[in-house]
C-alpha positions as CSV (number, residue, x, y, z in Angstrom):
1,M,14.9,35.6,15.6
2,K,14.3,32.4,13.5
3,K,11.5,32.2,10.9
4,K,8.8,29.8,12.1
5,I,7.3,26.9,10.1
6,L,4.4,24.8,11.4
7,V,4.5,21.0,10.4
8,L,1.3,19.1,10.7
9,G,1.7,15.4,11.8
10,S,-0.5,12.5,11.0
11,G,-2.5,12.2,14.3
12,P,-3.1,8.8,16.0
13,I,-1.5,5.8,14.3
14,R,-4.4,3.6,13.0
15,I,-5.0,1.2,10.3
16,G,-4.7,3.1,7.0
17,Q,-2.2,5.6,8.3
18,G,0.9,4.4,10.2
19,I,4.3,5.3,11.5
20,E,5.7,5.9,8.1
21,F,4.1,9.4,8.1
22,D,5.7,10.1,11.5
23,Y,8.9,9.2,10.0
24,C,8.3,11.8,7.3
25,T,7.2,14.4,9.8
26,V,10.4,13.9,11.8
27,H,12.7,14.1,8.9
28,C,11.0,17.2,7.7
29,V,11.6,18.8,11.1
30,W,15.2,17.9,11.2
31,A,15.6,19.4,7.6
32,L,13.9,22.6,8.7
33,R,16.0,22.9,11.9
34,E,19.3,22.2,9.8
35,A,18.2,25.0,7.4
36,G,17.9,27.5,10.3
37,Y,14.1,27.5,10.8
38,E,12.3,27.3,14.0
39,A,10.2,24.0,13.5
40,I,6.9,23.6,15.3
41,V,5.0,20.3,15.3
42,L,1.3,19.9,15.8
43,N,0.4,16.3,16.5
44,N,-1.6,14.4,19.0
45,N,0.0,10.9,19.2
46,P,1.9,10.2,22.4
47,E,3.6,7.0,21.0
48,T,5.6,8.7,18.2
49,V,8.9,10.3,17.7
50,S,7.4,13.5,16.3
51,T,6.0,14.1,19.8
52,D,9.2,13.5,21.7
53,F,10.1,16.7,23.7
54,D,13.5,17.1,21.8
55,T,12.4,16.4,18.2
56,S,11.1,19.9,17.3
57,D,11.6,23.4,18.7
58,K,7.9,23.5,19.9
59,L,5.3,20.9,20.1
60,Y,1.5,21.4,20.2
61,F,-0.2,18.2,21.3
62,E,-3.6,19.1,19.8
63,P,-6.2,17.4,17.6
64,L,-5.7,17.7,13.7
65,T,-8.7,19.8,13.0
66,A,-9.0,23.1,11.1
67,E,-10.0,25.0,14.4
68,D,-7.1,23.7,16.4
69,V,-4.7,24.4,13.7
70,L,-5.8,27.9,13.3
71,N,-5.6,28.4,17.2
72,V,-1.9,27.4,17.1
73,I,-1.3,29.6,14.1
74,D,-2.9,32.5,15.9
75,R,-0.6,32.0,18.9
76,E,2.7,31.2,16.9
77,S,2.3,33.3,13.7
78,P,4.5,31.1,11.5
79,I,4.9,33.8,8.8
80,E,6.6,31.3,6.5
81,G,3.7,29.0,6.4
82,V,2.5,25.5,7.1
83,I,3.6,22.1,5.8
84,V,0.9,19.6,5.3
85,Q,2.3,17.0,2.9
86,F,4.2,14.8,5.4
87,G,1.3,13.9,7.6
88,G,-0.6,11.6,5.4
89,Q,-4.1,12.0,4.2
90,T,-5.2,13.5,7.6
91,A,-3.0,16.5,7.3
92,I,-3.7,17.2,3.5
93,N,-7.3,17.2,4.1
94,L,-6.8,20.3,6.1
95,A,-5.1,22.2,3.2
96,R,-8.3,23.7,1.8
97,P,-9.9,25.0,5.1
98,L,-6.4,26.4,6.0
99,V,-6.1,28.3,2.7
100,E,-9.6,29.6,3.0
101,A,-8.7,31.0,6.5
102,G,-5.7,32.9,4.8
103,V,-3.0,30.5,5.8
104,K,0.0,29.9,3.5
105,I,0.7,26.4,2.5
106,L,4.2,25.6,1.8
107,G,5.1,23.1,-1.1
108,S,2.3,21.7,-3.3
109,S,-0.6,24.0,-3.0
110,A,-4.2,23.2,-1.9
111,D,-5.2,23.6,-5.7
112,S,-2.6,20.8,-6.5
113,I,-3.9,18.6,-3.8
114,D,-7.6,19.2,-5.0
115,L,-6.6,18.4,-8.6
116,A,-5.4,14.9,-7.6
117,E,-8.7,14.3,-5.4
118,D,-11.1,15.9,-7.8
119,R,-12.0,13.2,-10.3
120,E,-13.3,15.4,-13.0
121,Q,-10.3,17.8,-13.0
122,F,-7.9,15.0,-12.7
123,E,-9.3,13.0,-15.6
124,K,-9.2,16.1,-17.8
125,L,-5.5,16.5,-17.0
126,L,-4.7,13.0,-17.8
127,R,-6.4,13.4,-21.2
128,E,-4.5,16.7,-21.9
129,L,-1.2,14.8,-21.1
130,D,-2.1,11.6,-23.0
131,I,-1.6,9.5,-19.9
132,P,-3.9,6.3,-19.7
133,K,-6.1,5.4,-16.9
134,P,-8.8,2.7,-16.2
135,D,-12.2,3.7,-17.7
136,G,-14.5,5.1,-15.2
137,R,-16.1,8.3,-13.5
138,A,-17.1,9.9,-10.3
139,V,-20.7,9.8,-9.3
140,V,-22.9,11.0,-6.5
141,S,-25.9,8.7,-6.7
142,A,-26.5,4.9,-6.9
143,E,-28.4,5.4,-10.3
144,A,-25.3,7.0,-11.8
145,A,-23.0,4.4,-10.3
146,L,-25.2,1.7,-11.9
147,E,-25.0,3.5,-15.2
148,V,-21.3,3.8,-15.2
149,A,-20.7,0.2,-14.2
150,R,-22.9,-1.1,-17.0
151,E,-21.1,1.1,-19.4
152,I,-17.6,-0.1,-18.5
153,G,-18.5,-3.6,-17.5
154,Y,-17.9,-5.6,-14.3
155,P,-15.8,-6.1,-12.3
156,C,-15.7,-2.5,-11.0
157,L,-13.4,-0.9,-8.4
158,V,-15.5,1.5,-6.2
159,R,-14.2,3.8,-3.6
160,P,-14.9,7.3,-2.0
161,S,-12.4,10.1,-2.6
162,Y,-10.7,11.9,0.2
163,V,-10.5,8.8,2.5
164,L,-7.4,7.1,4.0
165,G,-6.3,3.5,3.9
166,G,-8.7,2.4,1.1
167,R,-11.5,2.7,3.6
168,A,-14.7,1.6,1.9
169,M,-13.0,0.5,-1.2
170,E,-14.4,-2.7,-2.8
171,I,-14.4,-4.7,-6.0
172,V,-18.0,-5.4,-7.1
173,Q,-19.2,-8.0,-9.6
174,S,-22.9,-7.1,-10.2
175,D,-25.6,-4.5,-10.1
176,E,-26.8,-6.0,-6.8
177,E,-23.4,-5.7,-5.1
178,L,-22.9,-2.2,-6.4
179,A,-26.4,-1.1,-5.1
180,S,-25.6,-2.5,-1.7
181,Y,-22.1,-0.9,-1.6
182,M,-23.5,2.6,-2.5
183,K,-25.7,2.5,0.6
184,Y,-22.6,1.8,2.8
185,A,-20.2,4.2,1.0
186,V,-22.5,7.1,1.4
187,D,-22.6,6.6,5.1
188,V,-18.7,6.4,5.3
189,S,-18.2,9.6,3.2
190,P,-21.4,11.4,2.8
191,K,-19.9,14.5,1.0
192,A,-17.3,12.8,-1.1
193,P,-18.1,11.6,-4.7
194,I,-17.8,7.8,-5.3
195,L,-15.3,6.7,-7.9
196,V,-16.4,3.8,-10.2
197,D,-13.5,2.3,-12.4
198,R,-13.0,-0.7,-14.5
199,Y,-11.1,-3.2,-12.5
200,I,-7.9,-4.2,-14.3
201,I,-6.4,-7.5,-13.3
202,G,-2.8,-6.6,-13.7
203,K,0.5,-5.9,-12.0
204,E,0.6,-2.9,-9.6
205,L,3.5,-0.6,-9.5
206,E,4.2,2.6,-7.5
207,V,6.7,5.4,-7.5
208,D,7.5,8.2,-5.3
209,C,8.6,11.5,-6.9
210,I,10.5,14.6,-5.4
211,S,9.7,17.6,-7.4
212,D,10.9,21.3,-7.1
213,G,8.3,22.5,-9.5
214,E,10.5,22.0,-12.7
215,R,12.6,19.0,-12.3
216,C,11.4,15.7,-10.9
217,L,13.5,12.9,-9.2
218,L,12.2,9.3,-9.0
219,P,14.3,7.3,-6.4
220,G,12.7,4.0,-7.6
221,I,9.8,2.0,-8.7
222,M,8.4,-0.7,-6.4
223,E,6.6,-3.7,-7.9
224,H,3.8,-5.2,-5.9
225,I,4.0,-9.0,-5.6
226,E,0.1,-9.3,-5.2
227,R,-1.7,-8.3,-8.3
228,A,-4.0,-5.2,-8.4
229,G,-7.0,-5.4,-5.9
230,V,-5.0,-5.8,-2.7
231,H,-4.4,-2.5,-0.9
232,S,-0.8,-1.1,-1.3
233,G,-0.4,-1.2,2.4
234,D,-1.3,-4.8,2.5
235,S,0.7,-6.0,-0.4
236,M,4.3,-7.2,-0.5
237,A,6.4,-5.1,-2.8
238,V,10.0,-5.5,-4.2
239,Y,12.6,-2.9,-5.3
240,P,14.0,-3.0,-7.9
241,P,11.1,-4.5,-10.0
242,Q,11.8,-8.1,-10.9
243,T,9.3,-8.7,-13.8
244,V,8.8,-5.3,-15.4
245,S,10.1,-4.5,-18.8
246,Q,12.3,-1.4,-19.5
247,K,9.5,0.0,-21.7
248,T,7.1,-0.1,-18.8
249,K,9.7,1.6,-16.5
250,D,10.4,4.4,-19.0
251,L,6.6,5.0,-19.4
252,I,6.2,5.2,-15.7
253,A,9.0,7.8,-15.4
254,E,7.6,9.8,-18.4
255,Y,4.1,9.9,-16.9
256,A,5.3,10.7,-13.4
257,I,7.5,13.7,-14.6
258,K,4.6,15.0,-16.8
259,L,2.1,14.8,-13.9
260,A,4.5,16.5,-11.3
261,K,5.1,19.4,-13.6
262,A,1.6,19.7,-14.7
263,M,0.2,19.7,-11.1
264,N,2.9,22.1,-9.8
265,V,4.1,19.6,-7.3
266,V,6.7,20.9,-4.9
267,G,7.9,18.2,-2.4
268,L,6.6,14.7,-2.6
269,M,4.1,12.8,-4.7
270,N,3.1,9.2,-4.9
271,I,1.6,7.7,-8.0
272,Q,0.2,4.1,-8.2
273,F,-0.1,2.2,-11.6
274,V,-1.7,-1.0,-12.8
275,C,0.0,-2.7,-15.8
276,E,-2.0,-4.4,-18.6
277,G,0.7,-6.0,-20.8
278,E,3.5,-3.3,-20.9
279,I,1.2,-0.4,-20.5
280,P,0.9,1.3,-17.1
281,Y,-2.5,2.9,-16.3
282,V,-2.7,5.7,-13.6
283,I,-5.0,4.4,-10.7
284,E,-4.2,7.0,-8.0
285,V,-2.1,10.0,-7.3
286,N,-1.3,11.2,-3.8
287,P,0.4,14.7,-3.7
288,R,2.0,13.9,-0.3
289,S,4.3,11.5,1.3
290,S,3.6,7.8,1.2
291,R,4.2,4.8,3.2
292,T,7.0,3.6,0.9
293,V,9.1,6.8,1.4
294,P,11.0,5.3,4.4
295,Y,11.8,2.1,2.5
296,L,13.1,3.9,-0.7
297,S,15.2,6.3,1.4
298,K,17.0,3.5,3.0
299,I,17.2,1.3,0.0
300,T,18.5,3.9,-2.5
301,G,20.4,6.2,0.0
302,I,18.4,9.3,-1.0
303,P,17.2,11.2,1.9
304,M,13.8,11.7,0.3
305,V,12.1,13.9,3.0
306,K,15.1,16.0,3.3
307,A,15.4,16.6,-0.3
308,A,11.7,17.4,-0.6
309,T,11.8,19.7,2.3
310,R,14.7,21.7,0.7
311,C,12.6,21.8,-2.4
312,I,9.8,23.3,-0.4
313,L,12.1,25.8,1.1
314,G,13.0,27.0,-2.5
315,E,16.2,25.0,-3.3
316,G,16.1,23.1,-6.5
317,L,17.0,19.4,-7.1
318,E,20.0,20.4,-9.3
319,S,21.6,22.5,-6.6
320,Q,21.1,19.4,-4.3
321,G,23.0,17.2,-6.7
322,Y,20.2,15.3,-8.2
323,E,19.3,14.8,-11.9
324,N,15.9,14.8,-13.6
325,G,14.2,11.4,-14.0
326,L,14.6,7.9,-12.7
327,F,17.5,7.2,-10.3
328,P,19.8,4.3,-11.3
329,E,18.7,1.1,-9.7
330,Q,20.5,-0.4,-6.8
331,A,21.6,-4.0,-7.3
332,N,20.4,-5.7,-3.9
333,P,16.7,-6.6,-3.9
334,A,14.6,-5.4,-0.9
335,V,11.1,-6.7,0.0
336,K,8.5,-4.8,1.9
337,A,6.0,-7.2,3.7
338,P,3.0,-6.1,5.7
339,V,2.4,-7.0,9.4
340,F,-1.0,-7.9,10.6
341,S,-2.6,-7.9,14.1
342,F,-5.4,-10.3,13.4
343,Q,-4.9,-12.2,16.8
344,K,-5.4,-9.0,18.6
345,L,-8.3,-7.7,16.4
346,V,-11.2,-10.0,17.3
347,G,-13.8,-10.4,14.4
348,V,-11.6,-9.0,11.7
349,D,-11.6,-11.4,8.6
350,N,-8.0,-11.9,7.4
351,T,-8.7,-11.7,3.7
352,L,-6.8,-9.3,1.6
353,G,-8.6,-6.8,-0.5
354,P,-8.9,-3.1,-1.6
355,E,-9.4,-2.0,2.1
356,M,-6.3,-1.8,4.2
357,K,-5.9,-4.2,7.3
358,S,-2.2,-4.3,8.2
359,T,-0.9,-2.6,11.2
360,G,2.8,-2.3,10.2
361,E,5.4,-3.2,7.6
362,I,8.9,-4.6,7.5
363,L,11.9,-4.8,5.1
364,G,14.0,-7.7,4.0
365,Q,17.1,-7.3,2.0
366,D,19.7,-9.7,0.5
367,L,21.9,-10.4,-2.4
368,D,19.0,-11.9,-4.4
369,Y,15.2,-11.8,-4.5
370,P,14.4,-15.2,-2.9
371,R,16.5,-14.7,0.1
372,A,15.2,-11.1,0.5
373,L,11.7,-12.7,0.3
374,F,12.6,-15.2,3.0
375,K,13.8,-12.5,5.3
376,A,10.7,-10.4,4.8
377,L,8.4,-13.3,5.5
378,V,10.2,-14.3,8.7
379,A,10.2,-10.7,9.9
380,S,6.5,-10.3,9.2
381,G,5.8,-13.1,11.6
382,I,5.6,-16.2,9.4
383,N,7.6,-19.1,11.0
384,L,9.7,-20.7,8.2
385,P,10.4,-23.4,7.3
386,L,6.8,-24.6,7.5
387,K,5.4,-27.9,8.7
388,K,5.2,-30.1,5.7
389,A,1.5,-30.0,5.1
390,V,-0.7,-27.4,3.2
391,L,-4.4,-27.1,3.5
392,A,-6.0,-25.9,0.2
393,T,-9.6,-24.7,-0.1
394,L,-10.1,-22.9,-3.4
395,A,-12.8,-21.1,-5.2
396,D,-13.6,-22.8,-8.6
397,A,-12.3,-19.9,-10.5
398,D,-8.9,-20.1,-8.9
399,K,-8.2,-23.9,-9.2
400,P,-6.6,-23.9,-12.6
401,E,-4.2,-21.1,-11.5
402,A,-3.4,-22.9,-8.2
403,L,-2.6,-26.2,-9.8
404,P,1.0,-25.6,-10.7
405,L,1.6,-23.8,-7.4
406,L,0.3,-27.0,-5.4
407,K,2.4,-29.2,-7.7
408,D,5.5,-27.2,-6.7
409,F,4.6,-27.5,-3.1
410,V,4.4,-31.3,-3.5
411,A,7.9,-31.3,-5.3
412,Q,9.1,-29.4,-2.1
413,G,8.0,-32.4,0.0
414,F,4.6,-31.1,1.2
415,Q,1.5,-33.2,1.9
416,I,-1.6,-31.5,0.5
417,Y,-4.9,-31.7,2.3
418,A,-8.0,-30.3,0.3
419,T,-11.8,-30.1,0.5
420,G,-13.8,-32.4,-1.6
421,G,-14.1,-30.3,-4.7
422,T,-10.4,-29.2,-4.6
423,A,-9.1,-32.6,-3.9
424,K,-11.1,-34.1,-7.0
425,F,-9.7,-31.4,-9.2
426,L,-6.1,-32.0,-8.1
427,A,-6.5,-35.8,-8.4
428,A,-7.8,-35.4,-11.9
429,N,-4.6,-33.3,-12.7
430,G,-2.0,-35.6,-11.2
431,V,-1.8,-34.2,-7.6
432,E,-2.4,-36.5,-4.7
433,A,-4.4,-34.7,-1.9
434,T,-5.9,-36.0,1.3
435,P,-9.7,-35.1,1.4
436,V,-11.0,-33.3,4.4
437,N,-14.5,-32.7,5.3
438,K,-16.0,-29.1,5.2
439,I,-17.5,-27.8,8.4
440,S,-21.0,-28.7,7.1
441,E,-20.0,-32.3,6.2
442,G,-19.3,-33.5,9.7
443,K,-16.4,-34.3,12.0
444,P,-13.5,-34.4,11.8
445,D,-13.4,-31.3,9.6
446,L,-11.1,-28.5,8.4
447,I,-11.1,-26.8,11.7
448,D,-10.2,-30.0,13.6
449,L,-7.3,-30.5,11.1
450,I,-6.1,-26.9,11.9
451,Y,-6.3,-27.4,15.6
452,S,-4.5,-30.6,15.3
453,G,-1.3,-28.9,14.6
454,E,-0.5,-30.8,11.6
455,V,-1.0,-28.1,9.0
456,G,1.7,-25.5,8.3
457,L,-0.2,-23.4,5.9
458,L,-3.8,-22.6,4.7
459,I,-4.4,-21.4,1.2
460,N,-8.0,-20.2,1.1
461,T,-9.2,-18.2,-1.8
462,I,-12.5,-16.2,-1.6
463,S,-15.7,-17.8,-3.0
464,K,-18.7,-15.7,-4.3
465,D,-21.0,-18.3,-2.8
466,R,-22.2,-16.7,0.4
467,R,-22.6,-20.1,2.3
468,I,-19.2,-21.3,1.2
469,E,-17.7,-18.0,2.3
470,Q,-19.4,-18.1,5.8
471,E,-17.4,-21.4,6.4
472,G,-14.3,-19.8,4.8
473,A,-14.4,-17.0,7.4
474,L,-14.6,-19.6,10.3
475,I,-11.6,-21.6,8.8
476,R,-9.5,-18.4,8.5
477,R,-10.3,-17.4,12.0
478,A,-9.2,-20.8,13.2
479,S,-5.9,-20.4,11.4
480,V,-5.4,-17.1,13.2
481,E,-6.1,-18.7,16.7
482,R,-3.6,-21.5,16.0
483,S,-1.0,-19.2,14.4
484,V,-1.2,-21.1,11.1
485,P,-0.2,-18.7,8.2
486,C,-3.3,-18.1,6.1
487,L,-2.9,-16.8,2.5
488,T,-5.9,-15.7,0.5
489,S,-3.8,-14.6,-2.5
490,L,-2.2,-17.1,-4.8
491,D,0.6,-14.4,-5.5
492,T,1.6,-14.4,-1.9
493,A,1.6,-18.2,-1.8
494,R,3.9,-18.2,-4.8
495,A,6.2,-15.8,-3.0
496,L,6.3,-17.9,0.0
497,L,7.1,-21.0,-2.0
498,T,9.9,-19.1,-3.8
499,A,11.4,-18.2,-0.3
500,L,11.2,-21.8,0.8
501,E,12.8,-23.2,-2.3
502,S,15.7,-20.8,-1.6
503,Y,15.9,-22.0,2.0
504,N,15.8,-25.7,0.8
505,R,18.6,-25.1,-1.5
506,G,20.7,-24.3,1.5
507,E,21.5,-20.8,0.4
508,E,23.1,-18.8,3.2
509,M,21.2,-15.8,4.5
510,G,23.7,-13.0,4.9
511,V,23.4,-10.5,7.7
512,R,24.4,-6.9,6.8
513,T,23.3,-3.4,7.6
514,V,21.3,-1.4,5.1
515,D,24.3,0.9,4.5
516,E,26.4,-2.1,3.8
517,Y,24.0,-3.3,1.1
518,L,23.9,0.2,-0.3
519,S,27.7,0.5,-0.5
520,G,28.2,-3.1,-1.9
521,G,30.1,-4.1,1.2
């Protein structure tokens, strides 16, 4: 009789936790069955592969609650144990209640999971390992949050622990914003401490690790195209990194290996960093699979979930043929881009920030970075090439940074439309722009221009002025209704321009399978 192992899925697919975790669940089940185990899945999403009748040996279509999981365990008696790390945040949140009920957790233990989520324990570990992190602390009251924020200085990144998809995560700029945030955050997650960190405006990078408890394999580092502050699920990312020094890569690998060993990680772990100069600071550690695992698996050719599952079953990385440390980089760039459903989600503002809003992701790959970017943007739903007109409405703080970008759009043959303040700034700096009325300035206005069909792209950065931002939300909504790409991050706009420049040079977009790129064919 085969030994049984229960695998917890991710539950219903929703914003913050998507199909990537179902991919991990399925690949774990395949690895278990290949190793001779009876694989039992508990999940309750009818639209996923993990709940297909022929994926696992047995399927329990039940809610992912401690009570329901324990009922299945009572019925099946999976003596070998339960795997929670492939079902995203929903599954690992069940680790502690299951252990307290006497259930054996396979792979990283509940203590390892709590170590990553418990701010005080985790900060102590980082200090012991001499790994840098942004200044900040966990708090449980508004008064304590204000004290920390004043100590480290604004802007601050604030978020509850033990939540998925960056829910209730915000960047606050003042005491008033923080006090208002604390009332909301306590409602979202009343039992979880609130994390208050110094917000570092830098490049964000993330790495997935496979650990057997002693050795640690890093299949690759992904560089986010948008700067820190945009949720990792909503940001574009490229592998291999395009603008990161070897020193930074080496430090990331060193810190990841140290953390995996110190936390007794067995299986998968995801670490997110923000770089200030060449120094990477740890901003988050997830002792579980992540949404980048399917991408890195395809791009690098390393079956990450299979390797991690074999580690969970007691097989070391060395016996699987893998060395310790960072895997050699593949030559062909691959770009991950988010997919949004704003046209179907009425009332959702399409600004990008710390709270996740995307509903899917795609992969674009080619022989160089610009062409991979082009493919990724087209696959994500942006119709390229664009109509040759850009509407720019920019916050005052963003105008100097946007100037060279808009000059480059003009060089590519684009006409620039802009609101009064932005048009004056551009004219004073040698960029011709056609002024257009704000909504409050009378007809015809910005929305009329968007509805006319003349504009191919809206670049709208977020203002701290509430009245201006109310108009901004209406403008962004109009762009959604008319299928005009709307970018609220200048980094994304720069990426789009890079892709357009490649297209305008007439560079051929090759069509190959992922395996052909991997093999160099």
